[in-house]
Residue frames as qw, qx, qy, qz and C-alpha x, y, z in Angstrom:
[[0.464, 0.544, -0.241, -0.656, -82.76, 11.14, 93.74],
 [0.844, 0.175, 0.507, -0.017, -83.91, 8.27, 91.60],
 [0.340, -0.270, 0.631, 0.642, -81.78, 7.48, 88.50],
 [0.261, 0.428, 0.771, 0.393, -84.84, 7.38, 86.47],
 [0.019, 0.763, 0.343, -0.547, -85.88, 10.97, 87.36],
 [0.532, 0.605, 0.361, 0.469, -86.45, 12.77, 84.09],
 [0.119, 0.926, 0.004, 0.358, -84.48, 15.88, 83.58],
 [0.668, -0.714, 0.164, 0.129, -82.07, 15.13, 86.46],
 [0.394, 0.756, -0.521, 0.026, -78.41, 15.55, 85.85],
 [0.958, -0.247, 0.073, 0.126, -76.14, 12.70, 86.30],
 [0.098, 0.847, -0.517, -0.072, -72.38, 12.48, 86.17],
 [0.977, -0.021, 0.191, 0.093, -70.03, 9.83, 85.05],
 [0.082, -0.715, 0.618, 0.316, -66.48, 9.00, 84.02],
 [0.944, 0.271, 0.155, -0.103, -65.48, 6.65, 81.47],
 [0.360, -0.462, 0.678, 0.444, -62.59, 4.85, 79.70],
 [0.715, 0.615, 0.053, -0.327, -62.92, 4.80, 75.88],
 [0.468, -0.274, 0.706, 0.455, -60.99, 2.45, 73.63],
 [0.580, 0.589, -0.130, -0.548, -61.49, 3.28, 69.94],
 [0.605, -0.054, 0.752, 0.257, -61.19, 0.62, 67.12],
 [0.184, -0.013, 0.670, 0.719, -61.45, 0.24, 63.45],
 [0.042, -0.574, -0.749, -0.328, -65.23, 0.67, 63.55],
 [0.223, -0.596, -0.368, 0.678, -65.18, 3.83, 65.54],
 [0.370, 0.863, 0.339, 0.048, -66.80, 6.84, 63.84],
 [0.151, 0.944, -0.281, 0.088, -63.71, 9.02, 64.45],
 [0.952, 0.037, -0.128, 0.276, -60.53, 7.12, 64.05],
 [0.390, 0.509, -0.340, 0.688, -58.25, 9.55, 65.95],
 [0.570, -0.752, -0.330, 0.040, -57.55, 10.56, 69.50],
 [0.212, -0.939, 0.267, -0.045, -55.36, 12.68, 71.75],
 [0.575, -0.522, 0.609, 0.162, -52.87, 9.80, 71.97],
 [0.518, 0.115, 0.715, 0.455, -53.19, 8.63, 68.39],
 [0.195, 0.617, 0.050, -0.761, -53.77, 11.83, 66.34],
 [0.226, 0.375, -0.674, -0.594, -53.15, 10.11, 63.06],
 [0.847, 0.031, 0.181, -0.499, -55.34, 7.14, 63.94],
 [0.436, 0.471, -0.755, -0.134, -52.65, 4.65, 62.96],
 [0.051, -0.104, 0.941, -0.319, -53.28, 2.39, 66.03],
 [0.508, 0.261, 0.443, -0.691, -56.91, 2.87, 66.03],
 [0.629, 0.470, -0.318, -0.531, -57.34, 1.94, 62.38],
 [0.533, 0.311, -0.786, -0.043, -55.54, -1.34, 63.09],
 [0.175, -0.091, 0.814, -0.546, -57.35, -2.26, 66.31],
 [0.350, -0.265, -0.802, -0.406, -60.21, -4.63, 66.01],
 [0.577, -0.532, -0.037, -0.618, -63.25, -4.37, 68.17],
 [0.921, -0.265, -0.285, 0.011, -62.36, -7.58, 69.79],
 [0.602, 0.207, -0.332, 0.697, -58.83, -6.32, 70.61],
 [0.125, -0.502, 0.120, -0.847, -60.39, -3.20, 72.13],
 [0.768, -0.474, -0.158, -0.401, -62.81, -5.19, 74.22],
 [0.884, -0.087, -0.337, 0.311, -59.97, -7.42, 75.46],
 [0.356, 0.286, -0.327, 0.827, -57.82, -4.47, 76.49],
 [0.386, -0.499, 0.046, -0.774, -60.84, -2.88, 78.24],
 [0.880, -0.346, -0.280, -0.164, -61.63, -6.11, 80.15],
 [0.751, -0.023, -0.378, 0.540, -58.09, -6.35, 81.41],
 [0.064, 0.372, -0.198, 0.905, -58.10, -2.64, 82.43],
 [0.638, -0.486, -0.150, -0.579, -61.53, -3.23, 84.26],
 [0.879, -0.250, -0.386, 0.122, -60.07, -6.25, 86.03],
 [0.482, 0.190, -0.364, 0.774, -57.10, -4.07, 87.28],
 [0.257, -0.445, 0.073, -0.855, -59.61, -1.54, 88.60],
 [0.781, -0.390, -0.231, -0.431, -61.80, -4.06, 90.29],
 [0.861, -0.122, -0.364, 0.334, -58.96, -5.95, 91.84],
 [0.403, -0.900, -0.016, 0.167, -57.58, -2.72, 93.27],
 [0.755, -0.054, 0.204, 0.621, -54.25, -2.84, 91.16],
 [0.217, 0.176, 0.202, 0.939, -55.12, 0.54, 89.66],
 [0.188, 0.479, 0.462, -0.722, -57.58, 3.35, 90.20],
 [0.486, 0.681, 0.542, 0.074, -60.24, 4.15, 87.59],
 [0.117, 0.972, -0.040, -0.200, -58.87, 7.73, 87.18],
 [0.338, -0.597, 0.620, 0.381, -55.28, 6.54, 86.69],
 [0.522, 0.193, 0.783, 0.278, -56.39, 3.99, 83.98],
 [0.371, 0.836, 0.403, -0.035, -58.51, 6.56, 82.35],
 [0.021, -0.924, 0.217, 0.313, -55.78, 9.19, 82.28],
 [0.321, -0.477, 0.734, 0.361, -53.32, 6.70, 80.76],
 [0.330, 0.032, 0.894, 0.302, -55.38, 4.60, 78.41],
 [0.392, 0.681, 0.541, -0.300, -58.64, 6.33, 77.41],
 [0.412, 0.276, 0.485, 0.720, -58.91, 7.57, 73.85],
 [0.066, -0.879, -0.435, -0.184, -61.28, 10.39, 75.06],
 [0.240, 0.588, -0.200, 0.746, -60.08, 13.87, 75.79],
 [0.597, -0.699, 0.058, -0.390, -61.64, 13.45, 79.27],
 [0.862, -0.051, -0.344, 0.369, -58.59, 11.29, 80.02],
 [0.303, 0.451, -0.282, 0.791, -57.00, 14.54, 81.22],
 [0.457, -0.428, 0.224, -0.747, -59.64, 14.71, 83.90],
 [0.235, -0.186, 0.911, -0.282, -59.40, 11.04, 84.91],
 [0.027, -0.251, -0.906, -0.340, -62.21, 10.21, 82.55],
 [0.087, 0.505, 0.535, -0.672, -64.58, 12.75, 84.22],
 [0.185, 0.451, 0.603, 0.632, -67.26, 13.82, 81.55],
 [0.117, -0.013, 0.205, -0.972, -68.94, 16.30, 83.97],
 [0.407, 0.338, 0.639, -0.558, -72.65, 16.61, 84.58],
 [0.183, 0.029, -0.652, -0.736, -75.04, 15.70, 81.75],
 [0.594, 0.183, 0.409, -0.668, -78.77, 15.13, 81.25],
 [0.664, 0.337, 0.667, 0.015, -80.91, 12.78, 79.14],
 [0.633, 0.727, 0.255, 0.076, -80.28, 13.03, 75.37],
 [0.005, -0.924, 0.354, 0.146, -76.82, 14.49, 75.64],
 [0.299, -0.439, 0.827, 0.183, -74.95, 11.15, 75.22],
 [0.454, 0.111, -0.766, -0.442, -75.25, 8.39, 72.65],
 [0.775, -0.280, -0.140, -0.549, -78.23, 6.13, 73.75],
 [0.881, -0.104, -0.443, 0.127, -76.33, 2.98, 74.77],
 [0.412, 0.214, -0.486, 0.740, -74.01, 5.12, 76.92],
 [0.403, -0.375, 0.084, -0.831, -76.97, 6.94, 78.52],
 [0.858, -0.248, -0.270, -0.360, -78.86, 3.80, 79.18],
 [0.781, -0.029, -0.518, 0.349, -75.81, 2.03, 80.79],
 [0.163, 0.303, -0.373, 0.862, -75.05, 5.14, 82.88],
 [0.541, -0.340, 0.064, -0.767, -78.57, 5.37, 84.18],
 [0.890, -0.183, -0.395, -0.134, -78.67, 1.60, 85.02],
 [0.582, 0.137, -0.543, 0.590, -75.55, 2.09, 87.36],
 [0.483, -0.824, -0.276, 0.111, -75.73, 3.08, 90.95],
 [0.005, 0.935, -0.317, 0.158, -73.33, 5.89, 92.14],
 [0.377, -0.607, 0.700, 0.002, -69.77, 4.28, 92.38],
 [0.847, 0.098, 0.522, -0.011, -70.66, 1.31, 90.23],
 [0.039, -0.454, 0.647, 0.611, -68.70, 0.25, 87.08],
 [0.803, 0.374, -0.005, -0.465, -70.41, -0.92, 83.94],
 [0.783, 0.017, 0.539, 0.311, -69.47, -3.87, 81.86],
 [0.283, -0.078, 0.508, 0.810, -68.39, -3.16, 78.29],
 [0.360, 0.720, 0.402, -0.436, -70.62, -0.62, 76.55],
 [0.479, 0.150, 0.557, 0.661, -70.58, -0.27, 72.74],
 [0.217, 0.817, 0.171, -0.506, -71.22, 3.13, 71.02],
 [0.664, 0.724, 0.073, 0.175, -70.36, 4.58, 67.69],
 [0.018, -0.911, 0.394, -0.119, -67.28, 6.10, 69.40],
 [0.389, 0.377, -0.823, 0.170, -65.84, 2.65, 70.47],
 [0.707, -0.333, -0.622, 0.048, -66.02, 0.56, 73.61],
 [0.151, -0.638, 0.294, -0.695, -66.32, 2.02, 77.10],
 [0.465, -0.376, -0.726, 0.340, -66.37, 1.18, 80.75],
 [0.183, -0.674, -0.084, -0.711, -68.36, 3.79, 82.65],
 [0.360, -0.253, -0.666, 0.602, -68.15, 4.70, 86.32],
 [0.181, -0.781, -0.403, -0.441, -71.22, 6.62, 87.64],
 [0.384, 0.067, -0.427, 0.816, -70.18, 9.45, 89.97],
 [0.214, 0.097, 0.292, -0.927, -73.45, 11.25, 90.52]]
């Protein structure tokens, strides 16, 4: 199945790090948003790059890193977002996911939610 097939469902996992510019400045691990409100985008990107390096080098699995560090509720599922189709995710996230082959990791992706690394799983 081609990743550009219209209407086809894809599946991905992600690690989200929120920052002061995120549209919702709270998460399951920071319900009051105290840390998020004091995290710059640059600090969030730096943290995410270090986490990505750990995954790529084999020091940690994507799922373990997601479950420990992601600000998204999907952390409870190792970052798994489940299946989704076109138009269901923010545009930059969707475009980055569609550009990946199954099993590939993205570079840093910016959305209104924060900064992400994405792993395409289907």
